C-alpha positions as CSV (number, residue, x, y, z in Angstrom):
1,M,91.7,27.2,-57.5
2,E,93.1,28.5,-60.8
3,R,92.1,32.0,-61.7
4,T,89.5,32.4,-64.5
5,W,89.6,35.5,-66.8
6,T,86.4,37.3,-67.4
7,S,86.6,36.4,-71.1
8,E,86.6,32.7,-70.2
9,L,83.3,32.7,-68.3
10,P,81.1,31.6,-71.2
11,R,83.1,28.3,-71.3
12,R,82.8,27.8,-67.5
13,C,79.0,27.9,-67.0
14,G,77.9,25.7,-64.1
15,E,81.4,25.7,-62.6
16,R,82.9,27.4,-59.6
17,V,85.3,30.1,-60.7
18,L,87.8,32.5,-59.2
19,L,88.0,36.0,-60.6
20,K,90.5,38.8,-59.8
21,G,90.2,42.4,-60.9
22,W,89.0,45.9,-60.0
23,L,85.6,47.1,-58.7
24,H,84.4,48.7,-61.9
25,R,80.9,49.5,-60.6
26,L,78.4,48.6,-57.8
27,R,74.7,49.0,-58.6
28,R,72.6,48.7,-55.4
29,L,68.9,47.8,-56.0
30,S,66.2,47.2,-53.4
31,G,66.5,43.4,-53.3
32,V,69.8,42.6,-55.0
33,S,73.0,44.4,-55.9
34,F,75.3,43.9,-59.0
35,L,79.0,44.1,-58.8
36,V,80.8,44.7,-62.1
37,L,84.3,43.4,-61.9
38,R,86.9,44.4,-64.5
39,D,90.1,42.6,-65.4
40,A,92.5,43.0,-68.3
41,R,90.3,40.9,-70.6
42,G,86.8,42.3,-69.9
43,L,83.9,42.7,-67.5
44,A,82.0,40.2,-65.3
45,Q,78.7,40.8,-63.5
46,V,78.5,39.4,-60.0
47,V,75.1,39.0,-58.2
48,I,75.2,40.2,-54.6
49,D,72.1,39.0,-52.7
50,D,73.7,39.3,-49.2
51,A,72.7,42.7,-47.7
52,D,75.7,42.8,-45.4
53,L,78.2,42.1,-48.3
54,A,76.5,44.7,-50.4
55,A,76.8,47.3,-47.6
56,A,80.5,46.4,-47.1
57,L,81.2,46.8,-50.9
58,D,79.3,50.0,-51.0
59,R,81.8,51.5,-48.5
60,L,84.7,50.8,-51.0
61,H,85.8,53.2,-53.7
62,S,85.7,52.1,-57.3
63,E,89.0,50.6,-58.5
64,S,89.5,48.7,-55.3
65,V,91.1,45.3,-56.1
66,L,89.0,42.3,-55.4
67,E,89.0,38.5,-55.6
68,V,85.6,36.9,-56.3
69,E,84.8,33.2,-56.0
70,G,81.4,32.0,-57.2
71,V,79.4,29.9,-59.7
72,A,79.3,31.0,-63.4
73,A,75.7,30.9,-64.6
74,P,73.9,31.9,-67.9
75,A,72.3,35.3,-67.8
76,A,71.2,37.0,-71.0
77,Q,71.5,40.6,-69.6
78,A,75.1,40.1,-68.3
79,P,78.3,40.7,-70.2
80,A,78.9,37.8,-72.6
81,G,75.7,36.2,-71.3
82,V,77.2,34.9,-68.1
83,E,77.2,36.2,-64.5
84,V,78.7,34.9,-61.2
85,R,76.3,33.9,-58.4
86,Q,76.8,32.8,-54.8
87,P,79.9,34.9,-54.5
88,R,82.6,35.1,-51.8
89,V,84.3,38.4,-52.1
90,R,87.8,39.3,-50.7
91,V,89.2,42.8,-50.8
92,L,92.8,42.6,-51.8
93,V,93.5,46.3,-51.9
94,A,91.1,49.0,-51.0
95,A,91.4,52.1,-53.2
96,A,92.4,55.2,-51.1
97,A,90.2,57.6,-53.1
98,P,87.6,57.5,-55.9
99,P,88.9,57.7,-59.5
100,P,89.2,61.2,-60.9
101,V,86.9,60.3,-63.7
102,P,84.1,57.8,-63.6
103,L,85.4,54.7,-65.4
104,F,82.0,52.8,-65.5
105,Q,80.6,55.1,-68.2
106,P,80.7,53.7,-71.8
107,T,82.9,56.7,-72.8
108,L,85.1,58.9,-70.7
109,R,83.4,62.3,-70.2
110,A,86.3,64.6,-69.6
111,Q,88.5,66.9,-71.6
112,L,91.7,65.5,-73.1
113,P,94.0,67.4,-70.7
114,T,92.2,65.9,-67.7
115,L,92.4,62.4,-69.2
116,L,96.1,62.8,-69.8
117,D,96.8,64.3,-66.4
118,H,95.3,61.3,-64.8
119,A,96.5,58.7,-67.4
120,P,97.5,56.1,-64.8
121,V,93.8,55.7,-64.0
122,T,92.0,56.8,-67.2
123,L,94.0,54.3,-69.3
124,R,92.1,51.5,-67.4
125,H,88.9,52.4,-69.1
126,P,87.9,49.6,-71.6
127,R,87.8,51.9,-74.6
128,S,91.1,53.5,-73.7
129,R,92.7,50.1,-73.2
130,A,91.2,48.9,-76.5
131,R,93.2,51.5,-78.4
132,F,96.4,50.1,-77.0
133,E,95.4,46.6,-77.9
134,V,95.2,47.8,-81.4
135,T,98.7,49.3,-81.0
136,A,100.1,46.0,-79.7
137,A,98.5,44.0,-82.5
138,T,99.9,46.5,-85.0
139,M,103.5,46.0,-83.8
140,A,103.1,42.3,-83.8
141,G,101.8,42.3,-87.3
142,F,104.6,44.6,-88.5
143,R,107.2,42.3,-86.9
144,A,105.7,39.1,-88.3
145,S,105.3,40.5,-91.8
146,L,108.9,41.6,-92.0
147,R,110.4,38.5,-90.3
148,A,108.5,36.3,-92.9
149,R,110.3,38.3,-95.6
150,G,113.8,37.7,-94.2
151,F,114.2,40.8,-92.1
152,V,116.3,40.9,-88.9
153,E,115.1,43.1,-86.0
154,I,117.6,45.5,-84.6
155,Q,117.8,48.1,-81.8
156,T,119.9,51.2,-82.5
157,P,121.3,53.9,-80.2
158,K,119.0,56.8,-79.1
159,L,122.0,58.9,-77.9
160,V,123.9,60.1,-81.0
161,A,126.7,62.5,-81.8
162,A,125.0,64.3,-84.7
163,A,121.5,65.1,-85.9
164,T,120.4,62.5,-88.4
165,E,118.7,64.9,-90.7
166,G,121.3,67.6,-90.3
167,G,118.8,70.0,-88.9
168,A,118.4,72.0,-85.7
169,N,115.2,70.3,-84.4
170,V,116.9,67.9,-82.0
171,F,117.0,67.6,-78.2
172,G,120.5,68.2,-76.9
173,V,121.7,66.3,-73.8
174,E,124.9,66.5,-71.7
175,Y,126.9,63.3,-72.2
176,F,129.9,63.1,-69.8
177,G,131.1,66.6,-70.6
178,R,130.2,66.4,-74.3
179,R,127.2,67.4,-76.4
180,A,125.0,64.6,-77.6
181,F,121.5,64.4,-79.1
182,L,118.4,62.3,-78.8
183,A,118.0,60.4,-82.1
184,Q,115.5,61.8,-84.7
185,S,115.4,58.4,-86.3
186,P,117.4,55.2,-86.6
187,Q,118.3,56.2,-90.2
188,F,122.1,56.1,-90.1
189,Y,122.3,52.9,-88.2
190,K,119.7,51.0,-90.2
191,Q,121.5,51.9,-93.4
192,I,124.8,50.7,-91.9
193,M,123.1,47.4,-90.9
194,V,122.1,46.8,-94.6
195,G,125.8,46.0,-95.0
196,V,125.4,43.4,-92.3
197,F,122.0,41.7,-92.7
198,E,120.7,43.3,-96.0
199,R,117.2,43.5,-94.6
200,V,116.6,45.1,-91.1
201,F,113.8,46.7,-89.2
202,E,113.3,48.4,-85.8
203,V,110.4,49.3,-83.6
204,G,111.6,52.1,-81.2
205,P,111.2,55.7,-79.9
206,V,112.4,58.7,-81.9
207,F,112.5,62.3,-80.8
208,R,111.7,65.5,-82.7
209,A,112.3,68.9,-81.0
210,E,109.8,70.6,-83.3
211,P,107.8,73.4,-81.5
212,H,104.4,72.6,-83.1
213,D,101.2,72.0,-81.1
214,T,98.9,70.2,-83.4
215,P,96.5,67.2,-83.2
216,R,98.8,65.1,-85.4
217,H,102.3,65.7,-83.9
218,L,104.2,64.4,-80.9
219,N,107.8,65.2,-79.7
220,E,108.4,61.5,-78.8
221,Y,106.8,58.7,-80.8
222,V,107.3,55.1,-81.8
223,S,108.7,54.7,-85.3
224,L,108.3,51.5,-87.3
225,D,111.4,51.5,-89.6
226,A,112.8,49.2,-92.2
227,E,115.7,49.2,-94.6
228,I,116.2,46.9,-97.6
229,G,119.3,46.1,-99.6
230,F,119.8,45.2,-103.3
231,I,116.7,47.1,-104.5
232,R,116.2,48.4,-108.0
233,D,114.7,51.7,-106.9
234,H,112.1,53.1,-104.4
235,R,109.3,51.0,-105.9
236,D,110.8,47.9,-104.3
237,V,110.5,49.7,-101.0
238,M,106.9,50.6,-101.7
239,A,106.1,46.9,-102.4
240,V,107.6,45.8,-99.0
241,L,105.7,48.6,-97.2
242,R,102.5,47.5,-98.8
243,D,103.0,44.0,-97.4
244,A,103.9,45.4,-94.0
245,I,100.7,47.4,-93.8
246,A,98.7,44.4,-94.9
247,G,100.3,42.4,-92.1
248,M,99.5,45.1,-89.6
249,A,95.9,45.3,-90.6
250,E,95.4,41.5,-90.5
251,A,97.0,41.3,-87.0
252,V,94.6,44.0,-85.8
253,R,91.6,42.1,-87.2
254,I,92.7,38.8,-85.5
255,E,94.7,39.7,-82.4
256,A,92.7,42.7,-81.4
257,A,89.2,41.5,-82.5
258,G,87.6,42.4,-79.2
259,A,89.0,45.9,-79.4
260,V,87.9,46.3,-83.0
261,A,84.4,45.3,-82.0
262,L,84.3,47.5,-78.9
263,L,85.6,50.6,-80.9
264,D,83.4,49.7,-83.9
265,L,86.4,50.0,-86.2
266,T,86.6,49.5,-89.9
267,V,90.0,47.9,-90.6
268,P,91.0,48.8,-94.1
269,E,91.5,46.3,-96.9
270,I,94.9,46.8,-98.5
271,P,94.8,46.6,-102.3
272,D,97.3,44.3,-104.0
273,A,98.8,47.5,-105.6
274,I,98.3,50.7,-103.7
275,P,97.5,53.5,-106.2
276,S,100.3,56.0,-106.8
277,V,100.6,59.6,-108.1
278,D,103.6,61.7,-108.9
279,F,104.1,64.7,-106.7
280,R,103.9,67.1,-109.7
281,D,100.8,65.4,-111.0
282,A,99.3,65.6,-107.5
283,Q,99.9,69.4,-107.5
284,R,98.3,69.8,-110.9
285,L,95.2,67.8,-109.8
286,I,94.8,69.9,-106.7
287,S,95.4,73.2,-108.6
288,A,92.8,72.3,-111.3
289,V,90.1,72.0,-108.7
290,T,91.1,74.6,-106.0
291,G,92.7,77.2,-108.2
292,E,95.8,77.3,-106.0
293,R,99.2,78.0,-107.5
294,L,101.3,75.1,-106.2
295,E,104.1,75.0,-108.8
296,G,107.4,75.4,-106.9
297,E,106.0,74.3,-103.5
298,P,108.3,71.6,-102.1
299,D,105.7,69.7,-100.0
300,L,102.0,69.0,-99.6
301,A,100.0,70.9,-96.9
302,P,97.7,68.9,-94.7
303,A,94.7,70.2,-96.7
304,H,96.3,68.9,-99.8
305,E,96.8,65.5,-98.3
306,A,93.2,65.4,-97.2
307,W,92.1,66.3,-100.8
308,L,94.3,63.6,-102.3
309,G,92.8,61.1,-99.7
310,E,89.3,61.8,-101.0
311,W,90.5,61.6,-104.6
312,A,92.1,58.2,-104.0
313,R,88.8,56.9,-102.4
314,R,86.7,58.3,-105.2
315,E,88.9,57.3,-108.2
316,H,90.6,54.2,-106.9
317,G,88.4,52.9,-104.0
318,S,91.5,53.0,-101.8
319,E,92.1,54.5,-98.4
320,F,95.8,54.5,-99.2
321,L,97.7,56.6,-101.8
322,Y,101.4,56.8,-102.6
323,V,102.7,60.2,-103.6
324,T,106.1,59.8,-105.3
325,G,108.9,62.0,-106.6
326,F,109.2,64.7,-104.0
327,P,111.5,67.6,-104.7
328,M,115.1,67.2,-103.5
329,A,114.9,70.4,-101.6
330,K,112.4,68.8,-99.2
331,R,114.3,65.5,-98.6
332,P,117.4,64.7,-96.5
333,F,120.8,64.7,-98.0
334,Y,120.9,60.8,-98.2
335,T,117.9,60.7,-100.6
336,H,118.6,59.3,-104.1
337,P,117.8,61.7,-106.9
338,D,115.5,60.8,-109.7
339,P,117.9,59.7,-112.5
340,A,115.7,61.6,-115.0
341,D,115.6,64.9,-113.1
342,A,118.0,65.5,-110.2
343,D,115.8,68.2,-108.8
344,F,113.4,65.5,-107.8
345,T,113.8,62.2,-105.9
346,N,113.2,58.5,-105.8
347,S,111.1,59.0,-102.6
348,F,107.5,58.7,-101.5
349,D,105.0,59.5,-98.9
350,L,102.1,57.0,-98.1
351,L,98.8,58.7,-97.3
352,F,96.3,56.9,-95.2
353,R,92.8,58.3,-95.0
354,G,94.1,61.7,-96.2
355,Q,97.1,62.0,-93.9
356,E,100.8,61.3,-94.3
357,L,101.6,58.0,-92.6
358,V,105.0,57.0,-94.0
359,T,107.9,58.6,-95.6
360,G,110.5,56.6,-97.5
361,G,112.6,56.1,-100.6
362,Q,115.8,55.0,-102.2
363,R,119.1,56.2,-100.5
364,L,122.4,57.1,-101.9
365,H,124.8,54.2,-101.7
366,R,128.1,55.4,-103.2
367,H,130.7,57.0,-101.0
368,E,131.5,59.8,-103.5
369,D,127.8,60.7,-103.8
370,Y,127.6,61.2,-100.1
371,L,130.6,63.5,-100.1
372,A,129.1,65.5,-102.9
373,A,125.7,65.7,-101.2
374,L,127.1,66.9,-97.9
375,A,129.3,69.5,-99.6
376,A,126.3,70.8,-101.6
377,R,124.6,71.4,-98.2
378,G,127.6,72.9,-96.5
379,Q,128.0,70.1,-94.0
380,D,131.3,68.7,-92.7
381,P,131.8,65.0,-93.6
382,E,133.8,64.5,-90.4
383,L,130.6,64.9,-88.4
384,F,129.3,61.8,-90.2
385,S,132.5,59.8,-90.3
386,G,131.1,56.6,-88.6
387,Y,128.1,56.6,-90.9
388,L,130.2,57.2,-94.0
389,E,132.6,54.4,-93.2
390,A,130.0,51.9,-94.3
391,F,129.9,53.4,-97.8
392,R,133.6,53.5,-98.1
393,H,133.6,49.7,-98.0
394,G,130.8,48.9,-100.5
395,M,127.1,49.2,-100.0
396,P,124.4,48.0,-102.4
397,A,121.5,50.1,-103.7
398,H,119.1,50.3,-100.8
399,G,116.1,52.1,-99.4
400,G,113.6,52.1,-96.6
401,F,110.8,53.8,-94.7
402,G,109.7,55.1,-91.4
403,M,106.2,55.1,-90.1
404,G,104.7,56.7,-87.0
405,L,102.9,54.0,-84.9
406,E,100.7,56.5,-83.2
407,R,99.8,58.2,-86.5
408,W,98.6,54.8,-87.9
409,V,96.5,54.0,-84.8
410,S,95.1,57.5,-84.6
411,R,93.8,57.3,-88.1
412,L,92.6,53.7,-87.6
413,V,90.5,54.4,-84.5
414,G,89.4,57.9,-85.7
415,A,91.0,59.8,-82.8
416,A,90.6,63.6,-82.9
417,N,94.0,64.0,-81.4
418,I,97.1,61.8,-81.6
419,R,97.7,62.1,-77.9
420,E,94.6,59.9,-77.4
421,V,96.6,56.9,-78.7
422,A,100.0,57.7,-77.1
423,L,100.9,56.2,-73.8
424,F,101.9,59.2,-71.6
425,P,102.5,61.6,-74.6
426,R,105.3,64.1,-74.7
427,D,104.6,67.5,-76.4
428,L,105.5,71.2,-75.9
429,S,104.2,71.3,-72.4
430,R,103.8,67.7,-71.1
431,L,106.6,65.8,-69.3
432,T,104.3,64.0,-66.7
433,P,102.9,61.6,-65.9
């Protein structure tokens, strides 16, 4: 008999079905017992009216792996309005111990460290699993949106010879007797590949050796990156990013509809034109209300991002806001300056629900400009020779962006801590599981 998924039971009423999954819960009553079976697509209620079978199942630990053959029948109180009757149950694998946290409860009642310590089991919980269904749909939407716009997907090295941003917050590794680093981003390589494909994107891990311990940072995360050639300026990049975000949101609505319903999510509508504010104007807006003196500050604090998020909702009805024109002092050496004021840049951040989600902008594209930018920061061009070779041989005006996948999902599902939406997160203290 072909296997039936739990999600398919409503279409199989009156038929004999074969289910495979985990013993989610067994409820023993005086005259009848109910086995709740869980598979990757949902839950199924199985009616156990054989006392000996119920007793045998009661001796099993939850999470034992079972095969159940029976008849699908309508039942208003069961998941999806269908239950399985007249079952034959076969134990495929008996769990050796009970789960560290009860998985049958609607929400997991344990502290985050406990959930992370036992992630191989706690990730099985339907609500935990649903977050990663949202993650999978997000990546699918990102890819589909950019492919539809002529982008080519690439995979770049994660072992590199120099720090991409030229900073010290990198993980060093031993590489056959030489010093190498884990890549902070695919920045150099995706720019190089503009000279090959013009439009490229990547979905892959990046590593940041920053010693912060906050609810919004990880030391390894998945970055959604894109780079676009033949642009006019950073506004062309912002337009592509808007479409990518719209594709991600639409994929979550359609491909993760069950997860959206289970988590009771509000997937945002993406405006045709995301509102935008210049960095200096944003500082003036914040100062006028809070009284803070922000002139000369090179970046926005988290509290300022939250304030701007509320302002965008109130003034524009948008959960998204572009902040453009950040100071050059806060941007990497490859950032293109604002032609009207070289102290500022053709760059942007995209805020989502009051938190930075994306950083991007226009890049330098002339070889001589790179030499000047590196010299101004006291950096040796020889350390970047492979990267600079692309610009010696003609590169168009280009730009791109990088987005933290976990940051997006965290804001979307309302997680209190980004670790809730990271598979096996890595931070200051966690290298296992």
